BATINU-35773 format. One record per residue (C-alpha): x, y, z; residue number from 1. Coordinates in nm, 2 decimals. Example, Ala and Ser with C-alpha at 12.3 -4.5 7.8 and 13.67 -1.06 7.14 Angstrom:
BEGIN
+--------+--------+--------+-----+
!     c1 !     c2 !     c3 ! seq !
+--------+--------+--------+-----+
!   1.23 !  -0.45 !   0.78 !   1 !
!   1.37 !  -0.11 !   0.71 !   2 !
+--------+--------+--------+-----+
***
This chain:
BEGIN
+--------+--------+--------+-----+
!     c1 !     c2 !     c3 ! seq !
+--------+--------+--------+-----+
!   0.00 !   0.00 !   0.00 !   1 !
!   0.11 !   0.36 !  -0.06 !   2 !
!   0.22 !   0.59 !   0.21 !   3 !
!   0.19 !   0.97 !   0.22 !   4 !
!   0.56 !   0.99 !   0.14 !   5 !
!   0.52 !   0.78 !  -0.18 !   6 !
!   0.21 !   0.97 !  -0.29 !   7 !
!   0.40 !   1.30 !  -0.25 !   8 !
!   0.70 !   1.16 !  -0.45 !   9 !
!   0.46 !   1.05 !  -0.73 !  10 !
!   0.31 !   1.39 !  -0.75 !  11 !
!   0.65 !   1.55 !  -0.76 !  12 !
!   0.78 !   1.30 !  -1.01 !  13 !
!   0.48 !   1.36 !  -1.24 !  14 !
!   0.48 !   1.74 !  -1.19 !  15 !
!   0.85 !   1.83 !  -1.22 !  16 !
!   0.89 !   1.74 !  -1.59 !  17 !
!   0.63 !   2.01 !  -1.67 !  18 !
!   0.83 !   2.27 !  -1.48 !  19 !
!   1.16 !   2.13 !  -1.63 !  20 !
!   1.02 !   2.18 !  -1.99 !  21 !
!   0.89 !   2.53 !  -1.91 !  22 !
!   1.21 !   2.64 !  -1.74 !  23 !
!   1.43 !   2.43 !  -1.98 !  24 !
!   1.61 !   2.29 !  -1.67 !  25 !
!   1.77 !   1.95 !  -1.71 !  26 !
!   1.83 !   1.91 !  -1.34 !  27 !
!   1.46 !   1.91 !  -1.26 !  28 !
!   1.40 !   1.65 !  -1.52 !  29 !
!   1.67 !   1.43 !  -1.37 !  30 !
!   1.52 !   1.47 !  -1.02 !  31 !
!   1.18 !   1.36 !  -1.15 !  32 !
!   1.33 !   1.06 !  -1.32 !  33 !
!   1.51 !   0.97 !  -0.99 !  34 !
!   1.19 !   1.00 !  -0.79 !  35 !
!   1.00 !   0.77 !  -1.03 !  36 !
!   1.27 !   0.51 !  -1.04 !  37 !
!   1.28 !   0.51 !  -0.65 !  38 !
!   0.91 !   0.45 !  -0.65 !  39 !
!   0.94 !   0.15 !  -0.89 !  40 !
!   1.22 !   0.00 !  -0.69 !  41 !
!   1.03 !   0.04 !  -0.36 !  42 !
!   0.72 !  -0.10 !  -0.51 !  43 !
!   0.89 !  -0.43 !  -0.60 !  44 !
!   1.12 !  -0.44 !  -0.30 !  45 !
!   0.85 !  -0.47 !  -0.04 !  46 !
!   0.78 !  -0.84 !   0.04 !  47 !
!   0.64 !  -1.00 !   0.36 !  48 !
!   0.83 !  -1.28 !   0.51 !  49 !
!   0.68 !  -1.63 !   0.56 !  50 !
!   0.62 !  -1.65 !   0.94 !  51 !
!   0.49 !  -1.94 !   1.15 !  52 !
!   0.32 !  -1.85 !   1.48 !  53 !
!   0.23 !  -2.04 !   1.79 !  54 !
!   0.07 !  -1.90 !   2.11 !  55 !
!   0.10 !  -2.05 !   2.46 !  56 !
!  -0.13 !  -1.94 !   2.74 !  57 !
!  -0.07 !  -2.00 !   3.12 !  58 !
!  -0.44 !  -2.06 !   3.15 !  59 !
!  -0.76 !  -2.05 !   2.94 !  60 !
!  -1.02 !  -2.01 !   3.22 !  61 !
!  -0.98 !  -1.74 !   3.49 !  62 !
!  -1.20 !  -1.54 !   3.72 !  63 !
!  -1.24 !  -1.16 !   3.69 !  64 !
!  -0.93 !  -0.97 !   3.78 !  65 !
!  -0.72 !  -1.28 !   3.70 !  66 !
!  -0.41 !  -1.27 !   3.49 !  67 !
!  -0.28 !  -1.48 !   3.20 !  68 !
!   0.08 !  -1.49 !   3.07 !  69 !
!   0.09 !  -1.51 !   2.68 !  70 !
!   0.40 !  -1.64 !   2.49 !  71 !
!   0.38 !  -1.58 !   2.12 !  72 !
!   0.65 !  -1.75 !   1.92 !  73 !
!   0.74 !  -1.64 !   1.57 !  74 !
!   0.96 !  -1.83 !   1.33 !  75 !
!   1.09 !  -1.72 !   0.99 !  76 !
!   1.05 !  -1.99 !   0.73 !  77 !
!   1.17 !  -1.79 !   0.43 !  78 !
!   1.44 !  -1.54 !   0.35 !  79 !
!   1.55 !  -1.27 !   0.58 !  80 !
!   1.25 !  -1.06 !   0.68 !  81 !
!   1.39 !  -0.71 !   0.72 !  82 !
!   1.22 !  -0.50 !   0.98 !  83 !
!   0.87 !  -0.62 !   1.06 !  84 !
!   0.61 !  -0.47 !   1.29 !  85 !
!   0.42 !  -0.75 !   1.47 !  86 !
!   0.11 !  -0.70 !   1.69 !  87 !
!  -0.09 !  -0.96 !   1.87 !  88 !
!  -0.44 !  -0.81 !   1.85 !  89 !
!  -0.64 !  -0.80 !   2.18 !  90 !
!  -0.99 !  -0.71 !   2.28 !  91 !
!  -1.03 !  -0.36 !   2.44 !  92 !
!  -1.16 !  -0.53 !   2.76 !  93 !
!  -0.82 !  -0.68 !   2.83 !  94 !
!  -0.54 !  -0.48 !   3.00 !  95 !
!  -0.17 !  -0.54 !   2.95 !  96 !
!   0.00 !  -0.55 !   3.28 !  97 !
!   0.36 !  -0.66 !   3.19 !  98 !
!   0.55 !  -0.66 !   2.86 !  99 !
!   0.40 !  -0.57 !   2.52 ! 100 !
!   0.20 !  -0.73 !   2.25 ! 101 !
!   0.39 !  -0.52 !   1.99 ! 102 !
!   0.74 !  -0.58 !   1.86 ! 103 !
!   0.97 !  -0.47 !   1.58 ! 104 !
!   1.18 !  -0.76 !   1.46 ! 105 !
!   1.44 !  -0.86 !   1.19 ! 106 !
!   1.46 !  -1.23 !   1.16 ! 107 !
!   1.71 !  -1.43 !   0.95 ! 108 !
!   1.61 !  -1.75 !   0.78 ! 109 !
!   1.48 !  -2.01 !   1.02 ! 110 !
!   1.54 !  -1.77 !   1.31 ! 111 !
!   1.27 !  -1.74 !   1.58 ! 112 !
!   1.17 !  -1.50 !   1.86 ! 113 !
!   0.92 !  -1.49 !   2.14 ! 114 !
!   0.69 !  -1.21 !   2.25 ! 115 !
!   0.59 !  -1.24 !   2.62 ! 116 !
!   0.33 !  -1.03 !   2.80 ! 117 !
!   0.08 !  -1.05 !   3.08 ! 118 !
!  -0.28 !  -0.96 !   3.05 ! 119 !
!  -0.55 !  -0.89 !   3.31 ! 120 !
!  -0.93 !  -0.94 !   3.26 ! 121 !
!  -1.13 !  -0.71 !   3.48 ! 122 !
!  -1.47 !  -0.81 !   3.33 ! 123 !
!  -1.64 !  -1.14 !   3.26 ! 124 !
!  -1.67 !  -1.26 !   2.91 ! 125 !
!  -1.53 !  -1.49 !   2.64 ! 126 !
!  -1.25 !  -1.32 !   2.46 ! 127 !
!  -1.05 !  -1.40 !   2.15 ! 128 !
!  -0.67 !  -1.33 !   2.13 ! 129 !
!  -0.55 !  -1.26 !   1.78 ! 130 !
!  -0.53 !  -1.26 !   1.48 ! 131 !
!  -0.16 !  -1.16 !   1.45 ! 132 !
!  -0.10 !  -0.85 !   1.24 ! 133 !
!   0.23 !  -0.83 !   1.05 ! 134 !
!   0.34 !  -0.51 !   0.87 ! 135 !
!   0.65 !  -0.46 !   0.65 ! 136 !
!   0.80 !  -0.15 !   0.48 ! 137 !
!   1.05 !  -0.11 !   0.21 ! 138 !
!   1.39 !   0.05 !   0.29 ! 139 !
!   1.27 !   0.40 !   0.18 ! 140 !
!   0.94 !   0.38 !   0.38 ! 141 !
!   0.75 !   0.44 !   0.06 ! 142 !
!   0.52 !   0.13 !   0.06 ! 143 !
!   0.40 !  -0.10 !   0.32 ! 144 !
!   0.22 !  -0.43 !   0.32 ! 145 !
!   0.01 !  -0.57 !   0.60 ! 146 !
!  -0.15 !  -0.91 !   0.65 ! 147 !
!  -0.32 !  -1.09 !   0.94 ! 148 !
!  -0.22 !  -1.44 !   1.04 ! 149 !
!  -0.55 !  -1.61 !   1.13 ! 150 !
!  -0.43 !  -1.77 !   1.45 ! 151 !
!  -0.66 !  -1.72 !   1.75 ! 152 !
!  -0.71 !  -1.85 !   2.10 ! 153 !
!  -1.01 !  -1.81 !   2.33 ! 154 !
!  -1.01 !  -1.74 !   2.70 ! 155 !
!  -1.31 !  -1.76 !   2.93 ! 156 !
!  -1.33 !  -1.50 !   3.22 ! 157 !
!  -1.57 !  -1.62 !   3.48 ! 158 !
!  -1.77 !  -1.38 !   3.70 ! 159 !
!  -1.61 !  -1.30 !   4.04 ! 160 !
!  -1.72 !  -1.54 !   4.32 ! 161 !
!  -1.75 !  -1.42 !   4.68 ! 162 !
!  -1.74 !  -1.64 !   4.98 ! 163 !
!  -2.06 !  -1.64 !   5.19 ! 164 !
!  -2.15 !  -1.82 !   5.50 ! 165 !
!  -2.52 !  -1.89 !   5.51 ! 166 !
!  -2.84 !  -1.81 !   5.30 ! 167 !
!  -3.18 !  -1.89 !   5.44 ! 168 !
!  -3.31 !  -2.04 !   5.11 ! 169 !
!  -3.41 !  -2.41 !   5.11 ! 170 !
!  -3.67 !  -2.62 !   4.95 ! 171 !
!  -3.99 !  -2.70 !   5.14 ! 172 !
!  -3.99 !  -3.04 !   4.97 ! 173 !
!  -3.63 !  -3.16 !   4.99 ! 174 !
!  -3.52 !  -3.49 !   4.82 ! 175 !
!  -3.31 !  -3.76 !   4.98 ! 176 !
!  -2.97 !  -3.82 !   4.83 ! 177 !
!  -2.65 !  -3.98 !   4.95 ! 178 !
!  -2.41 !  -3.72 !   5.07 ! 179 !
!  -2.69 !  -3.47 !   5.12 ! 180 !
!  -2.68 !  -3.17 !   5.36 ! 181 !
!  -2.87 !  -3.12 !   5.69 ! 182 !
!  -3.20 !  -2.93 !   5.66 ! 183 !
!  -3.27 !  -2.86 !   6.04 ! 184 !
!  -3.54 !  -3.12 !   6.06 ! 185 !
!  -3.55 !  -3.45 !   6.24 ! 186 !
!  -3.53 !  -3.76 !   6.01 ! 187 !
!  -3.28 !  -4.02 !   5.88 ! 188 !
!  -2.93 !  -3.89 !   5.90 ! 189 !
!  -2.59 !  -3.91 !   6.07 ! 190 !
!  -2.57 !  -3.60 !   6.29 ! 191 !
!  -2.74 !  -3.56 !   6.63 ! 192 !
!  -3.04 !  -3.33 !   6.64 ! 193 !
!  -3.24 !  -3.38 !   6.96 ! 194 !
!  -3.36 !  -3.61 !   7.23 ! 195 !
!  -3.73 !  -3.69 !   7.26 ! 196 !
!  -3.96 !  -3.93 !   7.44 ! 197 !
!  -3.99 !  -4.29 !   7.33 ! 198 !
!  -4.30 !  -4.38 !   7.13 ! 199 !
!  -4.40 !  -4.73 !   7.02 ! 200 !
!  -4.24 !  -4.81 !   6.69 ! 201 !
!  -3.91 !  -4.64 !   6.76 ! 202 !
!  -3.60 !  -4.86 !   6.68 ! 203 !
!  -3.44 !  -5.02 !   6.99 ! 204 !
!  -3.10 !  -4.89 !   6.89 ! 205 !
!  -3.22 !  -4.53 !   6.90 ! 206 !
!  -3.28 !  -4.55 !   7.28 ! 207 !
!  -3.04 !  -4.32 !   7.48 ! 208 !
!  -2.95 !  -4.55 !   7.78 ! 209 !
!  -2.75 !  -4.28 !   7.96 ! 210 !
!  -3.04 !  -4.05 !   7.95 ! 211 !
!  -3.27 !  -4.33 !   8.07 ! 212 !
!  -3.04 !  -4.40 !   8.36 ! 213 !
!  -3.05 !  -4.03 !   8.46 ! 214 !
!  -3.42 !  -3.97 !   8.41 ! 215 !
!  -3.58 !  -4.31 !   8.46 ! 216 !
!  -3.78 !  -4.29 !   8.14 ! 217 !
!  -3.71 !  -4.41 !   7.79 ! 218 !
!  -3.57 !  -4.14 !   7.56 ! 219 !
!  -3.45 !  -4.17 !   7.20 ! 220 !
!  -3.19 !  -3.99 !   7.00 ! 221 !
!  -3.32 !  -3.81 !   6.69 ! 222 !
!  -3.08 !  -3.75 !   6.40 ! 223 !
!  -3.09 !  -3.45 !   6.17 ! 224 !
!  -3.26 !  -3.51 !   5.85 ! 225 !
!  -3.03 !  -3.49 !   5.54 ! 226 !
!  -3.16 !  -3.39 !   5.20 ! 227 !
!  -3.09 !  -3.16 !   4.91 ! 228 !
!  -3.28 !  -2.87 !   4.77 ! 229 !
!  -3.34 !  -2.80 !   4.40 ! 230 !
!  -3.25 !  -2.44 !   4.34 ! 231 !
!  -3.33 !  -2.26 !   4.02 ! 232 !
!  -3.16 !  -1.93 !   3.94 ! 233 !
!  -3.33 !  -1.72 !   3.67 ! 234 !
!  -3.09 !  -1.46 !   3.52 ! 235 !
!  -3.20 !  -1.16 !   3.32 ! 236 !
!  -2.96 !  -1.07 !   3.03 ! 237 !
!  -3.20 !  -0.86 !   2.82 ! 238 !
!  -3.08 !  -0.54 !   2.65 ! 239 !
!  -3.20 !  -0.34 !   2.95 ! 240 !
!  -2.94 !  -0.50 !   3.17 ! 241 !
!  -2.68 !  -0.29 !   3.00 ! 242 !
!  -2.81 !   0.03 !   3.16 ! 243 !
!  -2.50 !   0.20 !   3.32 ! 244 !
!  -2.14 !   0.18 !   3.21 ! 245 !
!  -1.96 !  -0.11 !   3.06 ! 246 !
!  -1.81 !  -0.21 !   3.40 ! 247 !
!  -2.11 !  -0.12 !   3.62 ! 248 !
!  -2.44 !  -0.25 !   3.50 ! 249 !
!  -2.70 !  -0.52 !   3.60 ! 250 !
!  -2.55 !  -0.78 !   3.37 ! 251 !
!  -2.21 !  -0.77 !   3.53 ! 252 !
!  -2.33 !  -0.74 !   3.89 ! 253 !
!  -2.61 !  -1.00 !   3.83 ! 254 !
!  -2.36 !  -1.25 !   3.68 ! 255 !
!  -2.14 !  -1.21 !   3.99 ! 256 !
!  -2.44 !  -1.27 !   4.21 ! 257 !
!  -2.55 !  -1.58 !   4.02 ! 258 !
!  -2.20 !  -1.72 !   4.03 ! 259 !
!  -2.17 !  -1.66 !   4.41 ! 260 !
!  -2.50 !  -1.82 !   4.48 ! 261 !
!  -2.43 !  -2.12 !   4.26 ! 262 !
!  -2.09 !  -2.17 !   4.43 ! 263 !
!  -2.26 !  -2.16 !   4.77 ! 264 !
!  -2.55 !  -2.39 !   4.69 ! 265 !
!  -2.32 !  -2.65 !   4.53 ! 266 !
!  -2.09 !  -2.64 !   4.83 ! 267 !
!  -2.40 !  -2.71 !   5.04 ! 268 !
!  -2.45 !  -3.01 !   4.81 ! 269 !
!  -2.78 !  -2.87 !   4.67 ! 270 !
!  -2.89 !  -2.92 !   4.31 ! 271 !
!  -2.87 !  -2.60 !   4.10 ! 272 !
!  -3.03 !  -2.51 !   3.77 ! 273 !
!  -2.97 !  -2.19 !   3.57 ! 274 !
!  -3.21 !  -2.02 !   3.33 ! 275 !
!  -3.08 !  -1.72 !   3.13 ! 276 !
!  -3.32 !  -1.52 !   2.91 ! 277 !
!  -3.25 !  -1.23 !   2.68 ! 278 !
!  -3.25 !  -1.27 !   2.31 ! 279 !
!  -3.32 !  -1.64 !   2.36 ! 280 !
!  -3.38 !  -1.88 !   2.64 ! 281 !
!  -3.09 !  -2.09 !   2.77 ! 282 !
!  -3.15 !  -2.36 !   3.02 ! 283 !
!  -2.89 !  -2.56 !   3.22 ! 284 !
!  -3.04 !  -2.86 !   3.38 ! 285 !
!  -3.01 !  -2.92 !   3.76 ! 286 !
!  -2.69 !  -3.08 !   3.86 ! 287 !
!  -2.43 !  -3.10 !   4.14 ! 288 !
!  -2.06 !  -3.09 !   4.19 ! 289 !
!  -1.77 !  -2.90 !   4.02 ! 290 !
!  -1.88 !  -3.00 !   3.67 ! 291 !
!  -2.21 !  -2.82 !   3.72 ! 292 !
!  -2.03 !  -2.52 !   3.87 ! 293 !
!  -1.80 !  -2.47 !   3.57 ! 294 !
!  -2.09 !  -2.53 !   3.33 ! 295 !
!  -2.29 !  -2.25 !   3.49 ! 296 !
!  -1.98 !  -2.02 !   3.52 ! 297 !
!  -1.91 !  -2.07 !   3.15 ! 298 !
!  -2.27 !  -1.99 !   3.06 ! 299 !
!  -2.26 !  -1.67 !   3.27 ! 300 !
!  -1.93 !  -1.57 !   3.11 ! 301 !
!  -2.09 !  -1.59 !   2.77 ! 302 !
!  -2.40 !  -1.38 !   2.85 ! 303 !
!  -2.45 !  -1.05 !   2.67 ! 304 !
!  -2.71 !  -0.78 !   2.70 ! 305 !
!  -2.94 !  -0.84 !   2.40 ! 306 !
!  -3.30 !  -0.92 !   2.32 ! 307 !
!  -3.61 !  -0.85 !   2.51 ! 308 !
!  -3.77 !  -1.19 !   2.59 ! 309 !
!  -4.05 !  -1.14 !   2.85 ! 310 !
!  -4.03 !  -1.32 !   3.18 ! 311 !
!  -4.39 !  -1.44 !   3.15 ! 312 !
!  -4.29 !  -1.65 !   2.85 ! 313 !
!  -3.99 !  -1.79 !   3.03 ! 314 !
!  -4.21 !  -1.89 !   3.33 ! 315 !
!  -4.47 !  -2.05 !   3.11 ! 316 !
!  -4.21 !  -2.27 !   2.94 ! 317 !
!  -3.99 !  -2.35 !   3.24 ! 318 !
!  -4.23 !  -2.39 !   3.54 ! 319 !
!  -4.37 !  -2.73 !   3.44 ! 320 !
!  -4.02 !  -2.88 !   3.46 ! 321 !
!  -3.93 !  -2.74 !   3.80 ! 322 !
!  -3.96 !  -2.94 !   4.12 ! 323 !
!  -4.27 !  -2.82 !   4.31 ! 324 !
!  -4.21 !  -2.60 !   4.63 ! 325 !
!  -3.85 !  -2.55 !   4.53 ! 326 !
!  -3.69 !  -2.20 !   4.56 ! 327 !
!  -3.66 !  -1.98 !   4.26 ! 328 !
!  -3.41 !  -1.69 !   4.26 ! 329 !
!  -3.48 !  -1.41 !   4.00 ! 330 !
!  -3.19 !  -1.18 !   3.93 ! 331 !
!  -3.31 !  -0.89 !   3.72 ! 332 !
!  -3.33 !  -0.51 !   3.72 ! 333 !
!  -3.70 !  -0.54 !   3.64 ! 334 !
!  -3.69 !  -0.28 !   3.37 ! 335 !
!  -3.88 !  -0.27 !   3.04 ! 336 !
!  -4.09 !  -0.58 !   3.10 ! 337 !
!  -4.47 !  -0.54 !   3.17 ! 338 !
!  -4.50 !  -0.92 !   3.22 ! 339 !
!  -4.29 !  -0.94 !   3.54 ! 340 !
!  -4.58 !  -0.89 !   3.78 ! 341 !
!  -4.79 !  -1.16 !   3.61 ! 342 !
!  -4.49 !  -1.40 !   3.60 ! 343 !
!  -4.41 !  -1.36 !   3.97 ! 344 !
!  -4.78 !  -1.40 !   4.05 ! 345 !
!  -4.78 !  -1.73 !   3.86 ! 346 !
!  -4.47 !  -1.85 !   4.04 ! 347 !
!  -4.63 !  -1.79 !   4.38 ! 348 !
!  -4.97 !  -1.94 !   4.28 ! 349 !
!  -4.79 !  -2.26 !   4.20 ! 350 !
!  -4.64 !  -2.26 !   4.55 ! 351 !
!  -4.28 !  -2.19 !   4.45 ! 352 !
!  -4.06 !  -1.99 !   4.69 ! 353 !
!  -3.95 !  -1.67 !   4.51 ! 354 !
!  -3.66 !  -1.44 !   4.59 ! 355 !
!  -3.60 !  -1.14 !   4.37 ! 356 !
!  -3.25 !  -0.97 !   4.37 ! 357 !
!  -3.28 !  -0.66 !   4.17 ! 358 !
!  -2.97 !  -0.44 !   4.09 ! 359 !
!  -3.10 !  -0.08 !   4.08 ! 360 !
!  -3.07 !   0.05 !   3.72 ! 361 !
!  -3.12 !   0.41 !   3.83 ! 362 !
!  -2.81 !   0.40 !   4.05 ! 363 !
!  -2.61 !   0.24 !   3.77 ! 364 !
!  -2.71 !   0.53 !   3.54 ! 365 !
!  -2.62 !   0.79 !   3.80 ! 366 !
!  -2.28 !   0.62 !   3.86 ! 367 !
!  -2.21 !   0.61 !   3.49 ! 368 !
!  -2.28 !   0.99 !   3.45 ! 369 !
!  -2.08 !   1.07 !   3.76 ! 370 !
!  -1.77 !   0.88 !   3.64 ! 371 !
!  -1.80 !   1.03 !   3.29 ! 372 !
!  -1.84 !   1.38 !   3.45 ! 373 !
!  -2.17 !   1.43 !   3.26 ! 374 !
!  -2.45 !   1.65 !   3.39 ! 375 !
!  -2.70 !   1.44 !   3.59 ! 376 !
!  -3.00 !   1.62 !   3.47 ! 377 !
!  -3.33 !   1.70 !   3.64 ! 378 !
!  -3.32 !   1.54 !   3.99 ! 379 !
!  -3.70 !   1.54 !   4.00 ! 380 !
!  -3.71 !   1.30 !   3.71 ! 381 !
!  -3.49 !   1.05 !   3.90 ! 382 !
!  -3.71 !   1.09 !   4.21 ! 383 !
!  -4.02 !   0.99 !   3.99 ! 384 !
!  -3.83 !   0.69 !   3.85 ! 385 !
!  -3.74 !   0.58 !   4.21 ! 386 !
!  -4.10 !   0.61 !   4.32 ! 387 !
!  -4.22 !   0.40 !   4.02 ! 388 !
!  -3.96 !   0.14 !   4.10 ! 389 !
!  -4.06 !   0.12 !   4.46 ! 390 !
!  -4.42 !   0.07 !   4.36 ! 391 !
!  -4.31 !  -0.22 !   4.14 ! 392 !
!  -4.11 !  -0.38 !   4.42 ! 393 !
!  -4.40 !  -0.35 !   4.67 ! 394 !
!  -4.63 !  -0.51 !   4.42 ! 395 !
!  -4.39 !  -0.82 !   4.40 ! 396 !
!  -4.37 !  -0.83 !   4.78 ! 397 !
!  -4.75 !  -0.83 !   4.78 ! 398 !
!  -4.74 !  -1.17 !   4.60 ! 399 !
!  -4.53 !  -1.31 !   4.88 ! 400 !
!  -4.19 !  -1.28 !   4.71 ! 401 !
!  -3.87 !  -1.17 !   4.90 ! 402 !
!  -3.75 !  -0.87 !   4.71 ! 403 !
!  -3.42 !  -0.69 !   4.76 ! 404 !
!  -3.34 !  -0.36 !   4.60 ! 405 !
!  -2.97 !  -0.39 !   4.54 ! 406 !
!  -2.78 !  -0.06 !   4.56 ! 407 !
!  -2.47 !  -0.12 !   4.35 ! 408 !
!  -2.26 !   0.06 !   4.61 ! 409 !
!  -2.34 !  -0.22 !   4.85 ! 410 !
!  -2.14 !  -0.54 !   4.85 ! 411 !
!  -2.33 !  -0.86 !   4.76 ! 412 !
!  -2.26 !  -1.01 !   5.10 ! 413 !
!  -2.44 !  -0.71 !   5.26 ! 414 !
!  -2.73 !  -0.77 !   5.02 ! 415 !
!  -2.76 !  -1.13 !   5.14 ! 416 !
!  -2.76 !  -1.01 !   5.50 ! 417 !
!  -3.10 !  -0.85 !   5.42 ! 418 !
!  -3.23 !  -1.20 !   5.34 ! 419 !
!  -3.10 !  -1.34 !   5.68 ! 420 !
!  -3.26 !  -1.04 !   5.85 ! 421 !
+--------+--------+--------+-----+
***
């Protein structure tokens, strides 16, 4: 491709002969010929080398604010390259912490070099490293040629997971499974729960003989019942979840909340299912263990703010397949969806336990304008929006749902403390 320098030389080379003829100056004519010959030489002297590339990553799956070391190896499989500009293209969401993804090299035949740099991923997502851009110039910097080596790698950045101690969300109809967790009810299990009076039909081995010796009446040991709960997390990734800035919005905060809750419930040995709705409906079936955790984290990492699927349609499709009396956790900013009230009403009518965690979109918008140093606008308009939102939240509480208005300035652990209160 032509540079500004080569375009200027072409104009001079084509224009000087006219002045040379008018002025009858042989020197000007010689200069124009020299310029044109230099252009021709530079045009045919610019060739890209044959490079082979390989990229090594220290990891392909990390959590937010995690770091990955990238080693990009380049080998010349042709003649000497001359000076080349090499850039490993990165998404704008990734930050370079050490080293550089840009290098100017001059490789001899079969010579190789390695570019090493460290990147940090502050936001969840699935990102592509590459392609590799290579640019060469002739010796006079008149022409350049640029190509991309279509060599890419993907990395998955999971939402940040916080450690929490306890959440008062359990199924009212738990199921019995080996390796289950206690549910604060008497029943078959291994951990001691209480001592009660003997009734006909109790097993002989349950009698507490020491208590009998002290009290003189038959008492039996009751074990704590062990069972698992089926937890369903419904995550809103519609286009309205992008209200705010790229780093502070309901999609980012909601994904972190969903990841934290999933991690906690799976550690408690519950069964967790995930439903994501936005442009389309994605359903991850109930499961347990680390495999389920990484499947849900991968799904959350890939969510984007798009579409406007109504919650009522999601509920109509999904409720028939959910275990009755099991908890449902809805994570949504509750914006731009007139079907939310009817959907939550249907959930409660069918005797599901409903918890709504709603990141406040008004606060996200104010945060974005404050960080961008933009005028906030009419304060009265925001007061009206807050009043309308409070009416919507009170309506959901009227259906029997536990509703939390999540101020984004509040840590998620403090939000969960409201549930315990």
